[in-house]
C-alpha positions as CSV (number, residue, x, y, z in Angstrom):
1,M,61.9,174.6,-139.9
2,E,62.1,175.4,-136.2
3,T,65.5,176.2,-134.7
4,S,67.0,175.4,-131.4
5,G,66.0,178.7,-129.9
6,S,62.3,177.9,-130.2
7,L,62.4,174.3,-129.0
8,S,62.1,173.2,-125.4
9,M,64.1,170.5,-123.9
10,E,61.1,168.2,-123.9
11,S,60.5,168.9,-127.6
12,K,64.2,168.2,-128.3
13,R,64.0,164.8,-126.6
14,E,60.9,163.8,-128.5
15,Y,62.5,164.9,-131.8
16,L,65.7,163.1,-131.0
17,G,63.8,159.9,-130.4
18,K,62.3,160.0,-133.9
19,M,65.6,160.9,-135.4
20,R,67.3,157.9,-133.7
21,W,64.7,155.6,-135.3
22,R,65.2,157.2,-138.8
23,Y,69.0,157.0,-138.4
24,A,68.8,153.3,-137.4
25,Q,66.6,152.5,-140.5
26,A,68.7,154.6,-142.9
27,R,70.8,152.8,-145.6
28,G,73.7,154.6,-147.1
29,R,76.2,157.1,-145.9
30,R,74.8,160.1,-147.8
31,Y,71.3,159.7,-146.2
32,K,72.7,159.4,-142.7
33,S,74.8,162.5,-143.3
34,R,71.6,164.4,-144.2
35,L,69.9,163.3,-141.0
36,I,73.0,164.5,-139.0
37,E,72.9,167.9,-140.6
38,E,69.1,168.2,-140.0
39,L,69.6,167.5,-136.3
40,V,72.5,170.1,-136.1
41,V,70.2,172.7,-137.7
42,V,67.1,172.0,-135.6
43,C,68.7,171.5,-132.2
44,G,71.8,173.6,-132.5
45,Y,74.2,170.8,-131.6
46,S,77.7,170.4,-132.9
47,R,78.1,167.7,-135.6
48,K,80.2,165.4,-133.3
49,Y,77.7,165.6,-130.5
50,A,74.8,165.0,-132.9
51,I,76.5,161.8,-134.2
52,K,77.0,160.7,-130.6
53,L,73.3,161.2,-129.7
54,L,72.1,159.4,-132.8
55,R,74.3,156.4,-132.2
56,R,73.4,156.1,-128.5
57,R,70.8,153.4,-127.8
58,A,67.5,154.8,-126.5
59,G,66.7,153.7,-123.0
60,P,64.9,154.8,-119.8
61,R,66.3,158.1,-118.5
62,V,68.1,157.6,-115.2
63,L,68.3,160.6,-112.9
64,K,71.5,160.7,-110.9
65,R,71.3,161.6,-107.2
66,S,72.7,165.1,-106.6
67,G,75.4,165.7,-104.1
68,P,78.2,163.3,-102.9
69,R,77.8,159.6,-103.1
70,P,76.5,157.9,-99.9
71,I,79.3,156.5,-97.8
72,Y,77.2,154.2,-95.6
73,P,76.0,150.7,-96.6
74,A,72.3,151.5,-95.9
75,E,71.0,148.1,-95.1
76,E,73.9,147.0,-92.8
77,V,73.9,150.3,-90.9
78,R,70.1,150.5,-90.8
79,L,69.9,147.0,-89.2
80,V,72.2,148.0,-86.3
81,L,70.5,151.4,-85.9
82,K,67.1,149.8,-85.9
83,R,67.9,147.3,-83.2
84,I,69.5,149.9,-81.0
85,W,66.7,152.4,-81.8
86,F,64.0,149.9,-80.7
87,G,66.1,148.9,-77.7
88,S,66.5,152.5,-76.6
89,D,62.7,153.2,-76.9
90,Q,62.9,155.1,-80.2
91,L,65.2,158.0,-79.4
92,C,65.5,160.9,-81.8
93,G,68.6,161.1,-84.0
94,K,70.5,163.5,-81.8
95,R,69.9,161.5,-78.7
96,L,70.6,158.2,-80.4
97,K,73.9,159.4,-81.7
98,A,75.0,160.3,-78.2
99,A,73.7,156.9,-77.0
100,L,75.6,154.8,-79.6
101,S,78.9,154.9,-77.6
102,E,77.1,153.3,-74.6
103,W,75.0,150.8,-76.6
104,L,77.5,149.5,-79.2
105,P,79.6,147.4,-76.8
106,H,76.5,145.7,-75.5
107,Y,75.2,145.3,-79.0
108,E,78.3,143.3,-79.9
109,K,77.7,141.1,-76.9
110,E,74.1,140.4,-78.0
111,Y,74.4,140.1,-81.8
112,G,78.1,139.3,-82.3
113,P,81.1,141.6,-83.2
114,L,80.8,144.2,-85.9
115,C,83.4,144.5,-88.7
116,L,85.8,147.3,-88.2
117,P,84.7,149.5,-91.2
118,L,81.0,149.2,-90.1
119,K,81.9,150.1,-86.5
120,E,83.9,153.1,-87.6
121,K,81.0,154.4,-89.7
122,L,78.6,153.9,-86.8
123,E,80.9,155.9,-84.5
124,S,81.2,158.7,-87.0
125,I,77.6,158.8,-88.3
126,S,75.7,162.1,-88.0
127,A,72.3,162.6,-86.3
128,A,70.8,163.7,-89.7
129,T,71.9,160.5,-91.3
130,I,70.4,158.4,-88.5
131,D,67.1,160.2,-88.9
132,R,67.2,159.6,-92.7
133,L,68.0,155.9,-92.4
134,L,65.3,155.3,-89.7
135,A,62.6,157.3,-91.5
136,P,60.8,154.3,-92.9
137,V,60.3,152.7,-89.5
138,R,59.3,155.6,-87.3
139,A,56.0,155.4,-85.5
140,K,53.6,158.4,-85.9
141,A,50.4,157.6,-83.9
142,R,50.3,159.3,-80.4
143,P,47.1,159.2,-78.5
144,K,46.2,161.8,-75.9
145,G,45.1,161.4,-72.3
146,R,43.3,163.3,-69.6
147,G,44.6,165.5,-66.8
148,G,43.6,164.6,-63.2
149,T,44.9,167.4,-61.1
150,K,42.4,168.6,-58.5
151,P,43.3,171.7,-56.5
152,G,44.4,171.3,-52.9
153,R,42.8,174.0,-50.8
154,W,45.0,173.5,-47.7
155,L,48.5,175.0,-47.0
156,K,48.4,177.3,-50.0
157,N,49.5,180.2,-47.8
158,Q,52.3,178.1,-46.2
159,I,53.7,176.8,-49.6
160,P,54.9,179.7,-51.8
161,L,54.7,179.9,-55.5
162,Q,57.9,179.2,-57.4
163,T,58.0,180.8,-60.9
164,D,61.8,181.2,-61.3
165,Q,64.0,178.1,-61.7
166,W,66.3,176.8,-59.1
167,D,70.1,176.3,-59.6
168,E,70.1,173.6,-62.3
169,R,73.8,173.0,-61.9
170,Q,73.3,171.2,-58.5
171,P,71.4,167.9,-58.2
172,G,68.7,167.8,-55.6
173,F,66.0,170.2,-56.8
174,M,63.1,168.0,-57.7
175,E,59.9,168.5,-59.7
176,A,56.9,166.2,-58.9
177,D,53.7,165.3,-60.7
178,T,51.1,162.5,-61.0
179,V,49.8,160.7,-64.1
180,A,46.3,159.3,-64.1
181,H,45.7,155.8,-65.6
182,C,42.0,156.5,-65.9
183,G,41.2,155.9,-69.5
184,N,38.4,158.2,-70.6
185,S,36.9,158.7,-67.1
186,L,38.2,160.1,-63.8
187,E,35.4,158.4,-61.9
188,G,36.0,155.4,-59.6
189,D,39.2,153.9,-58.3
190,F,42.3,153.4,-60.5
191,I,46.1,153.6,-60.4
192,W,48.2,156.8,-60.5
193,S,51.9,157.1,-61.3
194,L,54.0,159.4,-59.2
195,C,56.9,161.0,-61.0
196,F,60.0,162.7,-59.5
197,T,62.6,164.5,-61.8
198,D,65.8,166.2,-60.8
199,L,66.3,169.5,-62.7
200,A,70.1,169.3,-62.9
201,S,70.6,165.7,-64.1
202,G,67.2,164.5,-65.3
203,W,67.4,161.6,-62.9
204,T,63.8,160.3,-62.6
205,E,62.1,157.9,-60.1
206,L,58.6,156.5,-60.5
207,R,56.1,154.8,-58.2
208,A,52.5,153.6,-58.8
209,V,49.9,154.4,-56.1
210,W,46.3,153.6,-55.6
211,N,43.9,156.6,-55.8
212,K,46.7,159.1,-54.9
213,G,45.6,159.3,-51.3
214,S,47.9,161.3,-49.0
215,Q,49.1,158.2,-47.1
216,G,49.9,156.3,-50.2
217,V,51.7,159.2,-51.8
218,M,53.6,159.8,-48.5
219,A,54.9,156.2,-48.5
220,A,55.9,156.4,-52.1
221,V,57.8,159.7,-51.5
222,R,59.8,158.1,-48.7
223,E,60.7,155.1,-50.8
224,M,61.7,157.2,-53.8
225,E,63.9,159.5,-51.7
226,Q,65.8,156.5,-50.3
227,K,66.5,155.4,-53.9
228,L,67.9,158.7,-55.0
229,P,71.8,158.9,-55.2
230,F,71.6,162.5,-53.8
231,A,69.8,164.4,-51.1
232,I,66.6,166.4,-51.9
233,L,67.3,170.1,-51.6
234,G,64.0,171.5,-53.1
235,F,60.6,170.1,-53.9
236,D,58.3,171.7,-56.5
237,C,54.9,170.4,-57.4
238,D,51.5,171.4,-58.9
239,N,48.5,172.4,-56.8
240,G,47.1,168.9,-56.5
241,S,45.7,167.8,-53.1
242,E,48.1,164.7,-53.2
243,F,51.0,167.2,-52.6
244,L,49.4,170.1,-50.8
245,N,48.7,168.3,-47.5
246,H,50.0,168.4,-43.9
247,H,51.6,165.0,-44.2
248,L,54.0,165.9,-47.0
249,W,54.6,169.4,-45.7
250,R,55.6,168.1,-42.3
251,Y,57.8,165.5,-43.9
252,F,59.9,168.1,-45.7
253,A,59.7,170.9,-43.2
254,R,60.4,169.1,-39.9
255,R,63.9,167.7,-40.5
256,K,67.4,168.8,-39.6
257,E,67.9,170.4,-43.0
258,P,64.4,171.4,-44.2
259,V,63.6,171.0,-47.9
260,Q,62.4,174.0,-49.8
261,F,58.8,173.2,-50.6
262,T,57.2,175.3,-53.4
263,R,54.3,175.0,-55.9
264,S,53.6,176.1,-59.4
265,R,51.0,178.6,-60.5
266,P,47.5,177.2,-60.9
267,Y,46.8,176.2,-64.6
268,H,50.4,176.9,-65.6
269,K,51.7,173.3,-66.2
270,N,54.7,174.6,-68.0
271,D,56.0,175.8,-64.7
272,N,56.9,172.1,-64.1
273,A,58.0,171.5,-67.7
274,H,60.8,169.0,-66.7
275,V,58.5,166.5,-65.0
276,E,55.7,167.1,-67.6
277,Q,58.1,165.9,-70.2
278,K,58.9,162.7,-68.2
279,N,55.2,162.0,-67.9
280,W,55.3,161.1,-71.6
281,T,58.8,159.5,-71.9
282,H,58.7,157.5,-68.7
283,V,55.0,156.8,-68.0
284,R,52.9,157.0,-71.2
285,C,55.5,155.3,-73.4
286,L,55.4,152.3,-71.0
287,L,51.8,152.0,-69.9
288,G,49.9,154.0,-72.5
289,Y,46.5,155.7,-71.9
290,E,44.2,152.8,-70.9
291,R,42.4,152.5,-67.6
292,L,44.2,150.5,-64.9
293,E,41.6,149.9,-62.2
294,T,42.9,146.6,-60.6
295,E,44.9,147.1,-57.4
296,E,46.8,143.9,-58.0
297,L,48.6,145.7,-60.8
298,L,50.5,147.9,-58.3
299,R,53.1,145.1,-57.6
300,P,54.2,144.4,-61.2
301,I,54.1,148.0,-62.1
302,N,56.2,149.1,-59.2
303,A,58.6,146.2,-59.8
304,L,59.3,147.7,-63.2
305,Y,59.5,151.3,-61.9
306,R,62.0,150.4,-59.1
307,N,64.4,148.2,-61.1
308,A,64.6,147.8,-64.9
309,W,62.7,150.8,-66.1
310,A,64.6,153.3,-63.8
311,L,68.0,151.8,-64.5
312,Y,67.2,151.8,-68.2
313,H,66.3,155.5,-68.5
314,N,68.8,156.8,-65.9
315,H,71.8,155.0,-67.3
316,F,71.3,154.5,-71.0
317,C,68.8,157.1,-72.4
318,P,70.4,160.5,-73.1
319,S,68.4,163.7,-73.0
320,M,69.0,167.3,-74.1
321,K,68.7,170.3,-71.8
322,L,67.7,173.8,-73.0
323,K,70.6,176.3,-72.7
324,E,69.1,179.4,-74.3
325,K,65.8,180.5,-75.9
326,R,65.5,183.8,-77.7
327,R,63.1,185.4,-80.2
328,E,64.3,187.0,-83.5
329,G,61.3,188.6,-85.1
330,A,58.7,185.9,-85.6
331,R,61.1,183.1,-85.0
332,Q,61.9,181.5,-81.6
333,I,65.4,180.0,-81.5
334,K,66.3,177.4,-79.0
335,Q,69.8,176.0,-78.2
336,H,70.4,172.8,-76.4
337,D,73.5,171.2,-74.9
338,A,74.9,167.9,-76.1
339,P,72.7,164.9,-75.2
340,K,73.8,163.1,-72.0
341,T,72.3,160.4,-69.7
342,P,71.3,161.4,-66.2
343,Y,74.1,159.1,-65.0
344,Q,76.7,161.1,-67.0
345,R,75.3,164.4,-65.8
346,L,75.5,163.3,-62.1
347,L,79.1,162.3,-62.5
348,E,80.0,165.6,-64.1
349,S,78.2,167.6,-61.5
350,G,80.8,166.9,-58.8
351,A,78.0,166.8,-56.2
352,L,78.5,163.1,-55.3
353,D,81.0,162.0,-52.6
354,A,83.6,159.4,-53.4
355,Q,81.6,156.5,-51.9
356,K,78.3,157.3,-53.8
357,R,80.3,157.9,-57.0
358,A,82.0,154.5,-56.7
359,V,78.7,152.7,-56.0
360,L,77.1,154.4,-59.0
361,Q,80.0,153.5,-61.3
362,E,80.0,149.9,-60.1
363,Q,76.3,149.7,-60.7
364,H,76.6,151.1,-64.2
365,A,79.4,148.7,-65.2
366,A,77.2,145.7,-64.3
367,L,74.3,146.8,-66.5
368,N,73.4,145.7,-70.0
369,P,70.7,147.8,-71.8
370,F,69.5,144.8,-73.9
371,A,69.1,142.7,-70.8
372,L,67.2,145.5,-69.1
373,K,64.9,145.7,-72.2
374,R,64.2,142.0,-71.9
375,Q,63.3,142.5,-68.2
376,I,61.0,145.3,-69.2
377,E,59.2,143.1,-71.8
378,A,58.9,140.3,-69.2
379,G,57.4,142.8,-66.7
380,L,54.9,144.0,-69.3
381,R,53.9,140.5,-70.0
382,E,53.2,139.9,-66.3
383,I,51.1,143.1,-66.3
384,Q,49.1,141.7,-69.2
385,R,48.6,138.4,-67.5
386,A,47.2,140.2,-64.4
387,L,44.9,142.2,-66.6
388,R,43.6,139.1,-68.3
389,A,43.1,137.5,-64.9
390,G,41.1,140.6,-63.8
391,R,38.8,140.3,-66.8
392,R,38.2,136.6,-66.1
393,S,37.2,137.4,-62.5
394,G,34.7,139.9,-63.7
395,D,36.7,143.2,-63.7
396,S,36.3,145.4,-66.8
397,V,39.9,146.1,-67.3
398,A,41.6,147.1,-70.6
399,L,44.8,145.8,-71.9
400,V,47.9,148.1,-71.7
401,A,47.8,150.2,-74.8
402,S,50.5,150.1,-77.4
403,L,52.3,153.3,-78.2
404,R,51.9,152.6,-81.8
405,S,48.3,151.6,-81.7
406,P,46.2,153.9,-84.0
407,T,43.0,153.0,-82.2
408,P,41.7,155.3,-79.5
409,S,41.4,154.3,-75.9
410,T,37.7,153.5,-76.4
411,A,38.6,150.5,-78.6
412,S,37.0,147.1,-77.8
413,P,39.1,144.7,-75.7
414,E,39.4,142.3,-78.7
415,R,41.2,145.0,-80.8
416,R,43.6,146.3,-78.2
417,C,47.4,145.8,-78.8
418,K,50.3,144.8,-76.8
419,P,52.6,147.5,-75.3
420,N,55.1,149.1,-77.6
421,L,58.1,147.9,-75.7
422,T,57.3,144.3,-76.4
423,S,57.7,144.7,-80.2
424,K,60.3,142.4,-81.7
425,V,63.1,143.6,-83.9
426,A,64.3,141.5,-86.9
């Protein structure tokens, strides 16, 4: 007879199952005692433990979750997080945790007050728990687009290269870039998005222009500068001809306090890493990668860029800034600061005078992120109506692509999806 030293746990479980059946069928105390002694010898159990195992009813084995018990009611917390996550344009866990303090008061206005225990759990929830609870609903498809930067041959000697960063503690040093809404081809006429990003605060302004001509870009730059809550101190761009021209150079150079105008190295887009990041979060997440070749779309797109979309990101969407990057062997370690919105960073910078600070605070107090989200959805529906009207009139225009759509930008018009921001939340 085999002993406990030669039996695996799986063998012991199989043997115990048969012994339970024999013990249940046994009649008489003497026969049951013999079965108990056999189990003790074979498995090496004590007699009391063997009796306990034989009397236990056989059932499916339930594996207990290791670690401490969860303290969050998953469905209740997930519903609140899901609504805020969709409302905040699907922020990561760390940024969403920082945004909860701004969004929860407006959530209660939209969906009713939260019970005190649930509210306390949401205020103390960790970023890792947020990511774990939202894991089932995260989108994964991310299409790629094309770059449309063509080198500007003029003024390269007058505009110096800027490879080292400016003082990121003071607002006013801007990075600029353009995003092509060309679909799969850069040929013909289509819309471009012009993006300005402040290095210190992350404050971003956007405008749509037609064909990125120097006059159209110049007009957009003037309008964007007027909307900024601070003065432009420095302007850094890539080597595209929309920026390296006499119109823009004179605009920044011939003023009472000239703006430092610099450019990045050719084919080194990471020199403008701040604005390159915003090209995804502020442009592609809104309009996707499809071709926009109807000039009538400029009005609804710029209406979104000027109002709801800019207020939504600058006041209610936190971002993290890189503090330190070092290499240890084969690993590259990055450290970021706490997530904050551009509005919060501007107030903490101390660069705003009392009047601008009061105006900005008054504007922030009057905003509701859920109302801004509804305005964005309404603006996207207007863009879709304009696209459909363009197709009826004979223009071959594609629908605005959904961020979640798994189909490439060459999909047929019948299979294209609505923009991601129009998705409804249960």
